[in-house]
C-alpha positions in Angstrom: 127.8 112.3 190.5 125.0 112.8 188.1 122.0 111.4 189.0 121.1 108.9 186.8 117.4 110.9 186.1 120.2 113.8 185.5 122.1 112.3 182.7 119.5 112.7 179.3 119.0 116.6 179.6 118.5 119.0 182.4 115.2 120.6 183.8 115.5 123.9 182.6 116.8 122.6 178.7 114.6 119.8 177.6 115.7 117.4 175.3 113.7 118.8 172.1 115.5 122.1 172.9 118.3 123.5 171.1 119.9 126.6 172.3 119.4 129.8 171.7 122.1 132.2 172.5 123.2 135.6 171.3 126.8 137.2 171.1 128.6 140.4 172.1 126.2 142.9 169.9 122.9 140.4 170.0 123.4 137.8 167.5 126.3 135.7 166.6 129.3 136.8 164.0 129.5 133.2 162.1 131.3 133.7 158.7 128.9 130.5 157.3 125.4 131.6 156.6 123.8 128.4 157.0 125.6 127.9 160.5 124.8 131.5 161.4 121.2 131.3 160.7 121.0 128.0 162.2 122.1 129.9 165.5 120.0 132.6 165.1 116.7 131.3 164.4 117.1 127.8 166.9 119.6 127.8 170.2 118.0 128.3 173.7 120.2 130.5 175.9 120.6 128.2 179.2 121.1 129.3 182.3 124.5 127.6 183.9 123.1 125.6 186.3 121.4 128.3 188.3 123.5 131.0 186.9 121.4 132.9 185.0 123.1 135.3 181.6 124.5 138.7 183.0 123.5 141.6 180.8 126.3 144.8 179.8 123.4 146.8 181.3 120.0 147.0 182.3 118.4 148.2 178.6 119.7 145.7 177.3 118.4 143.1 179.7 114.6 144.5 179.0 114.7 144.9 175.6 117.5 142.1 174.3 117.4 139.2 177.8 113.6 139.1 178.6 112.2 138.9 174.9 114.7 136.3 174.1 114.4 134.0 176.7 110.4 134.3 176.7 110.1 134.0 173.0 113.0 130.6 172.8 113.3 129.2 176.3 110.7 126.1 175.5 110.3 126.5 171.8 111.2 123.2 170.1 113.5 123.4 166.4 111.0 125.5 163.8 109.4 123.3 161.1 111.2 124.7 158.5 114.3 125.3 159.9 116.1 121.3 159.4 115.4 122.1 155.8 116.8 125.1 155.0 119.9 124.9 156.8 120.8 121.6 156.5 118.6 120.5 153.2 117.0 117.8 154.4 114.1 115.7 152.9 110.6 115.7 153.8 110.2 112.3 154.8 112.0 108.6 154.3 111.5 106.4 151.7 109.7 103.7 153.9 107.9 103.8 156.9 105.4 101.6 159.1 103.0 101.9 161.7 104.6 100.3 164.8 106.1 102.5 167.2 109.5 101.5 168.7 110.2 101.5 172.4 113.2 102.9 174.1 114.2 99.4 174.7 113.8 98.0 171.5 115.6 95.2 171.8 112.2 93.7 173.1 110.8 93.8 170.3 112.2 90.8 169.7 110.6 89.1 172.1 113.9 87.0 173.4 114.5 86.9 177.1 118.1 85.9 176.7 119.0 88.5 174.1 117.1 91.1 177.2 119.3 89.5 179.7 122.3 90.0 178.0 121.4 93.5 176.9 121.3 94.6 180.1 124.1 92.7 181.7 125.7 94.8 178.9 124.6 98.0 179.8 125.5 97.4 183.7 128.7 95.8 183.3 130.5 96.6 179.8 133.8 98.5 180.4 133.9 100.1 177.6 130.3 101.7 179.0 131.7 102.7 182.5 134.6 104.3 180.7 132.5 106.4 179.2 130.0 107.4 182.1 133.5 108.3 184.2 134.1 110.4 181.5 131.1 112.1 182.0 131.9 112.6 185.5 135.3 114.3 184.6 133.0 116.9 182.1 130.7 117.5 184.8 133.6 118.1 187.6 135.3 120.4 184.8 132.1 122.1 184.6 131.5 122.5 188.4 135.0 123.9 188.2 133.9 126.6 185.6 131.6 128.0 187.4 133.5 129.0 189.8 134.3 132.0 188.2 130.9 133.4 189.1 132.2 133.8 192.7 134.5 135.8 194.5 137.7 134.4 195.8 138.7 133.7 199.4 141.6 132.8 201.3 143.0 132.5 204.7 145.8 132.1 206.4 146.3 131.7 210.6 149.8 132.0 211.8 151.2 131.4 215.3 154.8 132.0 215.9 156.7 130.7 219.1 160.1 132.4 219.7 163.0 131.5 221.9 167.0 132.5 222.2 169.9 130.2 223.2 170.9 130.4 226.5 174.3 130.5 225.6 174.3 133.0 223.3 176.8 135.7 223.6 175.1 138.4 222.2 172.8 140.6 224.6 169.2 141.2 223.6 168.3 142.7 227.0 165.4 145.3 226.1 164.4 143.2 223.0 161.2 141.6 222.3 162.6 138.6 221.3 161.6 136.0 223.4 157.5 134.5 223.4 154.6 133.9 220.8 153.1 136.2 218.1 149.6 135.5 216.2 148.8 136.9 213.0 146.1 136.2 210.4 145.5 137.1 207.0 142.1 137.1 204.7 142.3 137.6 201.1 139.1 137.9 198.5 139.4 138.7 194.7 136.7 138.8 192.2 136.9 139.3 188.6 134.1 141.5 187.2 133.2 139.6 184.1 132.5 142.9 181.9 133.4 140.7 178.6 131.7 137.8 179.2 135.5 135.7 179.5 134.0 133.8 182.8 130.6 133.4 181.4 131.9 132.2 178.5 134.4 129.1 179.5 131.3 128.5 181.9 129.3 127.8 179.0 131.6 126.2 176.9 131.9 123.5 180.3 128.4 123.1 180.2 128.2 122.3 176.6 130.8 119.8 176.6 129.3 118.2 179.6 125.9 117.5 177.8 127.8 116.4 174.9 129.3 113.9 177.3 125.9 112.4 178.1 125.2 112.0 174.5 128.5 110.5 173.9 127.4 107.9 177.1 124.0 107.5 175.0 125.9 106.8 171.8 128.4 104.2 173.5 124.9 102.5 174.8 123.3 102.5 172.0 126.3 101.3 169.9 127.1 98.6 173.1 123.6 97.0 172.8 123.5 97.1 168.8 126.9 94.8 169.0 125.4 92.3 171.3 122.2 92.2 169.6 124.0 91.7 166.3 126.7 89.4 168.0 123.6 87.3 169.6 121.9 86.9 166.2 124.7 85.7 164.8 125.5 83.3 167.3 121.9 81.9 166.8 122.2 81.8 162.9 125.6 79.2 163.6 123.1 77.0 165.9 121.0 76.9 163.3 123.7 76.0 160.5 125.3 73.5 162.8 121.6 71.7 163.3 121.0 72.4 159.6 124.7 70.6 158.7 124.0 67.6 161.2 121.1 67.0 159.6 122.7 67.5 155.9 125.6 65.4 156.8 123.3 62.7 158.2 121.4 62.8 154.8 124.9 62.4 152.8 126.6 59.3 155.1 123.0 57.9 154.4 123.4 58.3 150.1 126.9 57.3 150.7 125.7 54.2 152.8 123.4 53.3 149.3 125.9 53.9 146.9 129.1 51.4 148.7 125.9 49.0 148.7 125.4 49.3 145.3 129.1 49.5 144.8 129.3 46.2 146.2 126.6 44.7 143.7 128.5 46.2 140.6 125.6 48.6 139.8 127.5 51.8 140.9 130.9 52.6 140.1 133.7 53.5 142.2 134.1 57.2 140.9 130.1 57.4 142.3 131.3 56.4 145.9 134.5 58.6 146.1 131.9 61.6 144.6 129.7 61.1 147.5 132.6 60.6 150.3 133.7 64.2 149.3 130.8 65.7 149.7 130.7 63.8 153.4 133.9 65.3 153.7 133.1 69.0 152.6 130.2 68.4 155.1 132.1 67.8 158.0 134.7 70.2 157.4 131.5 73.4 157.2 130.3 71.7 160.7 133.5 72.1 162.6 134.0 75.8 161.1 130.8 76.2 162.5 131.5 75.3 165.6 134.4 77.1 166.1 132.2 80.0 164.6 130.6 79.7 167.8 133.3 79.4 170.2 134.5 82.9 168.4 131.2 84.5 168.8 130.6 83.1 172.7 134.2 85.1 173.6 132.7 88.4 171.4 129.8 88.0 173.0 131.1 87.7 176.6 133.6 90.3 176.2 130.7 92.7 174.9 128.7 92.0 178.1 131.9 92.5 180.4 132.0 88.9 181.2 134.2 85.6 181.1 133.3 82.8 178.8 132.9 80.3 180.9 129.8 82.7 183.1 128.0 83.3 179.3 127.9 79.8 179.3 125.9 79.6 182.0 123.2 82.6 180.8 122.7 81.3 177.6 121.1 78.0 176.0 121.8 77.2 172.3 118.1 78.4 170.6 117.0 76.9 167.4 115.6 79.1 164.6 115.8 82.9 164.9 113.3 85.3 166.6 110.4 86.8 164.8 110.9 90.1 162.7 109.0 93.0 164.3 106.7 95.2 162.5 108.8 98.1 160.8 108.4 101.1 163.1 107.1 104.5 162.1 110.3 106.8 160.8 108.7 109.5 161.2 109.6 113.2 160.1 113.4 113.5 159.2 113.6 116.7 161.4 112.2 115.0 164.1 115.2 112.7 164.1 117.6 115.4 164.6 115.7 116.1 167.9 116.1 112.7 169.4 119.6 111.2 167.6 122.0 111.1 170.9 125.1 111.6 168.3 122.9 114.7 166.0 122.7 116.2 169.5 126.2 115.6 170.7 127.4 117.3 167.7 124.8 120.3 168.0 126.7 120.7 171.6 130.0 120.2 170.7 128.9 123.3 168.4 127.7 125.0 171.2 130.7 124.6 172.8 133.1 125.7 170.2 130.7 129.1 169.9 131.2 129.9 173.6 135.3 129.1 173.3 135.4 131.7 170.2 133.5 134.1 172.5 136.0 133.8 175.1 139.0 133.8 173.2 137.4 137.5 172.4 137.3 138.2 175.4 140.3 137.0 176.4 142.3 140.0 174.8 140.6 142.6 176.4 141.3 144.4 179.9 140.5 142.0 183.0 138.9 144.1 185.9 139.2 142.5 189.4 138.5 143.8 193.3 140.6 142.7 195.1 140.1 142.6 199.2 142.8 142.2 202.0 142.7 142.1 205.8 145.5 141.1 207.9 146.1 141.5 211.9 148.2 140.2 214.9 149.8 140.6 217.8 150.7 138.6 220.9 147.3 136.9 221.9 145.2 135.5 218.7 142.6 137.9 219.8 145.0 140.5 218.2 143.7 139.8 215.1 140.4 141.6 215.3 142.3 144.3 217.8 145.0 145.6 215.6 144.3 144.6 211.7 144.9 146.7 208.6 142.5 146.0 205.5 143.3 146.8 201.7 140.8 147.0 199.0 142.0 147.6 195.3 140.6 148.4 191.7 142.6 147.0 189.0 142.7 146.5 185.3 145.1 144.3 183.9 145.3 143.9 180.1 148.0 142.8 177.2 149.7 145.1 175.3 151.5 143.4 173.3 152.0 139.6 172.5 153.1 139.7 169.0 149.7 138.1 167.9 149.2 135.6 169.9 145.5 136.2 171.3 144.3 137.2 168.1 145.5 134.0 166.4 143.9 132.0 169.2 140.7 133.5 168.3 140.8 133.2 164.5 141.9 130.0 165.5 138.5 129.0 168.0 136.9 130.7 165.0 138.2 128.0 162.4 137.4 125.0 165.6 133.6 126.8 165.1 133.1 126.3 161.8 134.8 122.6 162.0 132.5 121.5 164.3 129.2 123.0 162.0 130.6 121.2 158.7 131.0 118.3 161.5 127.2 118.9 162.1 126.3 118.8 158.9 128.2 115.3 158.1 126.3 114.2 161.5 123.2 114.8 160.4 124.0 113.5 157.1 125.0 110.0 158.1 122.0 109.6 160.5 119.5 110.1 157.4 122.0 107.6 155.8 121.7 105.3 157.6 117.7 105.3 158.2 117.5 105.1 154.1 120.1 102.4 154.2 118.5 100.1 156.5 114.9 100.5 154.9 116.6 99.8 151.2 119.1 97.0 152.6 115.7 95.6 154.3 113.8 95.7 150.7 117.1 94.0 149.4 117.0 91.1 151.6 113.3 90.7 151.2 113.5 90.2 147.5 116.7 88.1 147.8 114.7 85.6 150.1 112.0 85.5 147.8 114.2 84.4 145.6 116.4 81.8 147.1 113.0 80.2 148.5 112.0 80.0 145.1 115.5 78.7 143.9 115.1 76.2 146.9 112.0 74.9 145.4 113.0 74.2 142.4 116.3 72.7 143.9 113.9 70.3 145.7 112.6 68.8 143.1 115.3 69.0 140.8 116.9 66.4 143.2 114.0 64.2 143.5 113.5 64.0 139.7 117.8 63.8 139.5 117.6 60.4 141.8 115.3 59.1 140.1 117.2 59.5 136.4 119.9 58.2 138.4 117.9 54.7 139.5 116.9 54.3 135.6 120.5 55.2 134.8 120.0 57.8 132.7 122.0 60.5 134.1 125.3 60.3 135.7 125.9 60.6 139.6 127.7 63.8 139.4 124.0 65.3 138.3 122.7 64.5 141.6 126.0 65.3 143.7 125.9 68.5 142.3 121.7 69.1 142.6 122.3 67.8 146.4 125.1 70.5 146.7 123.0 73.1 145.3 120.1 71.9 147.3 122.1 72.1 150.8 123.6 75.5 149.7 120.5 77.2 149.5 119.3 76.1 152.8 121.3 77.5 154.8 121.8 80.7 152.4 118.2 81.2 153.6 119.1 80.9 157.1 122.0 83.5 156.6 119.4 86.2 154.7 116.9 85.5 157.5 119.6 86.4 160.0 120.8 89.5 157.8 117.2 90.9 157.9 116.2 90.2 161.3 119.8 91.7 161.9 119.3 94.9 159.6 116.2 95.5 161.8 118.8 96.5 164.6 120.5 98.9 162.2 117.4 100.4 161.7 116.2 100.9 165.6 119.8 102.1 166.6 119.6 104.8 163.5 116.0 106.0 164.8 116.4 105.8 168.5 116.6 108.7 171.0 118.7 107.1 173.6 118.4 104.2 176.4 116.8 105.1 179.6 119.0 106.6 182.2 117.7 103.7 184.9 119.3 101.1 182.7 123.1 102.8 182.7 125.6 101.9 184.9 126.1 103.8 188.1 129.6 105.8 188.7 130.6 103.2 191.9 134.5 103.2 191.9 134.5 99.6 194.1 136.9 98.0 191.4 139.2 100.9 191.8 138.9 100.7 195.2 140.3 97.0 195.5 143.1 97.8 193.3 143.9 100.2 195.5 143.7 98.0 198.2 145.4 95.3 196.2 148.6 97.4 195.3 149.3 98.6 198.8 
């Protein structure tokens, strides 16, 4: 089971380091020039949980391995490489001064949001599923490293032999009764001359590291969904309060019109139009109540609980949290060193490289050593007295397979190129998310500015239209239109404020380097044990 402190990177491989490794001839033979340059210049070779690289000769160990390990074991991404290999910009279109916390949702200073995110990170079934996928990958990586060690098996056997008293055969003089002991011990070891076992172990380790980042991606997505849903719920609470106020105003206006109609001052059409506006407000209020219930169900699902439990966790809040200061977006190249989805794509690419190396080694003979020890006799001690030892050295390889291994190698090379393209796509998507969030913030800010200006004008228009209607210079339809526009603008401003804060959630997620490991769930299969007990 993986400790929480080890879920984000490993001690031997800093999280700000990308792997640097070499192939059969001292370099990586990628057909894509950018991917070849990327690997040759910036990947750091890692020992697979303590198993170092085994060179083909002492000369290669001294001339190639040691200089590479000492040169790039702790080196971060070279400053100019991302721009050259992935065509990254030098900076983002906008940036602030605030340094975002790993727990970025705390920037909104909303205790209920903090509690909801923490509950979701520890109780979400989807996040637990991602954690168990990481545990599976870790188990596969441990199993892949077993090839570095000899495989030893043993057998101890005891046989009792008796003959029937009623047998018609004469067994006199034969050793046909009694007990016997036998023991066997077998050991085998594959000499990894071509790097097949080494490549398999490294591929599995890269897959484990990719699963770590996949867990971080899932945790970030969950936290942002919880924050977004909570903001939408708070907006709907605000819309409900606003609609209650507007409904109250519309009902008061309706009572005034009914009195005027009774006095013969207002027309029946004016009363009917105002009643229609009241019904419209009631309809919108009812829809808002349904929206609140739907958002509660959605939030409860994200948190991993029921709506009844959620109702005890949250209380309706009026208004929206304050918009935090714009965070420092940093340098685009540095974004590659902390985005979990980019790191996941990098490690998937690394896995693809080692799988291609493994496919190359599969075509070559397997050289193995084996030892077989056996002994036995009437007594168990005879196993160590009367014994036979067999030592074997063998080379086994495919002479003809109709091109199967060659096709597999080509498939892995094509898959490697696919993963490089996926890495490029992930990097571009990461940059796009940041830029789109920055542009969207400016757009929403401008929309809010115009909405506020329109709301001020609308307030003046309503006052003037009511005065003109009282004097009889305009129809009531003018008043109704102005009032409807005024109330619509109030609701639009609240929605735009929520959208502005929600966009900040998107920006925080786009810039985040992951969530602290102590906030992630433990791999405790308690619920599975209950399921097994209940089903037995």
